[in-house]
N, C-alpha and C positions, 0 to 999 in steps of 0.2 A: 591654137589660139582662135577664138571666135572672131569671124569677120564682122566688121561694122556694116551698117546700112545707112542709107541717106535719110535725113530728116529735114524738114523745112527749118530755116533759121528761127531761133527763139524770139518771141516778142520781148520788148524791153520792159518786162514786168518784174516788180520786186517780189511778188508772191502771187499765188493763185490757188484755187481750190484743187483738191487732189484729183477730181474727175477731169478738170480742164488740163491739168498737168499730164494725165494719162493720154488724153487725146493728142496733145502736142508732141509727146514722146513716142506715140504709137505703141503703147503697152496697156496692160490692165491695171485697174486700181489696186488689185491684190499684189501685183508685182511691186508697186511702190511701197505698200505696207511691208512686204518682205524685205525690201532694201532698208527700211527703217529698223526692222527687228534685228538685222545683222549689223547695225550701227554704221551702215554705209551713208545714210542720210539722216536728217532729223525731220520729224513731222510735228506740226504745231497746231494748237488750237487758239482761237481768238479770245482772249480774256478781257472782260469788260467790267472792271471795278469789283471783282470778287474780293471779299474781305477775309483776311487771315493773318498769317505771320510769315515774314521773310526771315530766313535764318542763314547764318554763315559763321565760320570760325574766324576770329580776328587774324590769325596767321594766313588764312586763305586770301585775304585782301591786303596783305602787307602791313598789318597792324600788330604783329606779334610782339613788338617792343612796348606796346601800350599796357602797362601793368597797373595803372590806377584809373579811376573812373573819369577824371577830367581829360587825361590824354587820349583815352579811348573815345570819349564823346567827341573831342575835337577831330580825331581821325575819321570817325564815322560821318561827321558833318562835312568834312572835305570830300569824302566818298560820294555823298549825296550831291554836292555841288559839281562834281565831275560828271554827273549824269549817269552814274552806274545804274543798272548794268549796260544801258545803251543798246545800240543795234536795233533790233526789232521789238525789244521788251523794255518795259519801264514800270516803275512803281511810284506810289504817291508818298511823299514825305509826311511822316506822322507828326503830331504836335510835339514840341520840344520836351514837354514833361513825360510823354510816353517814351521818347527816345532816352531820356535821362534814366527813367526807371528800368528800362531794358539793359542799359549799359551797367548800372549799379548791380543788377542781379547777376550779370555775366562776370563782373569782377569778383563778386562774392563767391560764385561757384568756382572760379579759377583759384581762389585762395584755399579752397578745400581739396584741390587735386594734389595728390602726392607727386612731387617733382620727378621721381623715377618713373612713375606711370605716365606722366606727361611726355617724358623723353622717349619712352618705348612705344607709345601708342598715340598716334596723332589724333585718333578719334576720342581720346580722353579729354582733349581740350574742349571746354564748354562752348556751346553755341550761343551766339548773340541773336536773340529772337525779338524781332521788331514788328509790332502790329502795324499793318498797312493794307492797302489794296493794290492790285496790279492791273495793268492794261497792256495791250499789244499781244505779240505772239509768244506763247510759252509752250514748251514741249512736255509730253507725258511719257512716263517710262516705257510702256509698250501697249500695243493694241491687239493682243491675241484674241480678245473676246469678239472682235469683228469677224473672225473666221466663221462664227456660228450665228452672229446677230448683227443686224444692220444698225442697231442703236446701242449705245453704251451708257449705262447709268452709273455715275460715280457717286456713291454714298459713303460717308465716314463709317468705319467699322467700330463697334462699341465693345471694348473689353472691360466689362464691369465698371463702366463710368469713365474710363480713359479711352480717348478716341484716337484711332489711327487716321491721320490726316491724308487727304490727297496730296500727291507730291509732284510738283512742277519745277522745271528749270527754264532759264532764259533761252530763247532761240537766238543763237549767234550774238551773244552779248559782247561788248567792248570792241565792236567794229571788225576785228580780223577773224572772228569766228571761234567757236569751240569753247567759250567760257561757260563753265557750269558751276561756278563758285557759289552762286546764290541759289537757294531753294525756297520755294513758296509752298506753304501748307494752308489748306482751307477745309473747314468742316461743311461748307455749303454743298448742297446736292447739285451736281453738274450733269446734264444730259446732253449728249451730242451724237451725231451719226457720222457715217463715213464722209459725207459731203461737208461736214464741219472741220475736216482736216485740211491743213494748208501746207503747200510746199513752197519754200523760200528760194530766192534767186540763186544763192550759192549752190543749192542742191539741184535746182533745175539745170544749171550749167554743167554740174558734175555728171548728172545722168545723161544729158544730151551728148557730152563728150564721150562717155563710156559707150553709149549705144552706137554712135557714128563711127568710132574708131575700133570698137571691139575690145578695148582695154578694160580689164576688170576693175571694179570699184574697190578701194581699200575698205576692208570690213573686219570683223572680229575673227574671221576664219583665215584671213591671209595677211593680217597686219598685227604684229605683236603689241605695238603701242596702243592701237584701238582696243585690243582685247584687255590690256592692262587698265585702260581708262574705264572700260565697261565694268570690270571687277571693282574698281575703286568707287565708281558711282553707286554700285549695289551696296558696297560696304558703308558708304556715306549715308545712303538712304536708310539702311537698317539701323545705323547709329542714331538717327534723328527721330525714329519712331517712338511713340510714347510707350513706356513700360506696360506690360500686360498684367502685372501683378495688381490684384484688387486690394481695397482697403482691408477687407477681412483677412485675406492671406497675409498682408503686411502685419496686421495686428498679431496673428498667430506666430509669425517668424520672430517678431520682436519679443513677444511674451516668452517663447522658448529660449531665446538668447538670454533674456534677463533672468529667467528662472535658473538656468544653468550657472550663470556667473554670480547670482545672488548666493548660491551655495558655496561659491569660491570666495565670497566676501567682497565681490566687486560688482556693483550694480550698474547696468547700462544707464538707468535713469538718473544716476548720481554724477555723471561726468559727460563731457562733450562727446559727440559722436566720433569726431576725428581721433580724440584721445583713446576712446574705447576701441576703435578699429585698429589703431596702430599699436597700442600698448597692451591690449588685452586679447581681443579676438584673433588677430593675426599671429601673435606669439603663442597662444594656446593651440591653434591649429598646427603651427610649425613644430611645437613640442611633440605632437602626436604623429608627425610625419605626413600631415594632410596639406595638400596645396589649397590655398585660399580659393574657394569656388566663386568669388566675386571680386570686382574692383571696388575701390573706395567710392567711386561715383555711383555704382549700383547699390552699395550699402546705404549711401545717403538717400538715394531715391526711395528705398524701402522705408527708411526712417521718416522721410517727409510725408509718406503716404500712410503712416501709422497715426491713428487718432489718439493713442495713449502717450507715446513718446515723441517729442519733437524739440530739438534745440539747434 
């Protein structure tokens, strides 16, 4: 076991920039970035009214029983009044009409999800996407680019007109730490340097304790729970990203499906998408012994991106 070494007591700071944290802890900035990468600590950036969308699944915030727009709207409003996500991060409450529109869209998407799919895959639950802006400390997934560059430019990736948003999480929301239920996405171009990274009080104390005692920090390599959480965050991030299929690709997929089943006497354009998926496409694939290569949610995403077919 590594022996600890003496450090001066920590100043009573709630947060400080990464270079100052390194001086207080007697280490290098790169050491702190390393501890962030292995999920031993969080690193944050100071967000100042960046505009985008906050998203979360109703079940993630205790609203899984809200099956209609009114009950979900009331639940979300209670969430806002409670100060969520709290801690070092906060967001601006949107106008009520924006909130109502977001809730109604979520309920509509929920009605289209196959109950079996919903029970088997928690990421099948639709996201509640709320337009808002954020302030305070928010974390970014990783900073590997800082190994070769002192400045990191975050620009949205364009996949044929569908953007991959930047992905941020609250820094120690809900007071007792570790809450990553909320995710914020923005298309704004964000530029920051190593000096724009901040270390918060819980991690300053954890690092100070580890360095002075020699006790290892819990991380994804020595803590099964942290490793599981890291995998779940990655899965959640992947599930919230915009589909990469373009409108032209979607048109072609829909046209091929419709052409085949027109010959069968059943046209996609003549029935609801859910009926077509459940009663025609899935059964046709099963009859040929082919596992359905998509979920109903993916199928609907394709249909909604098609310019020719939409219902």
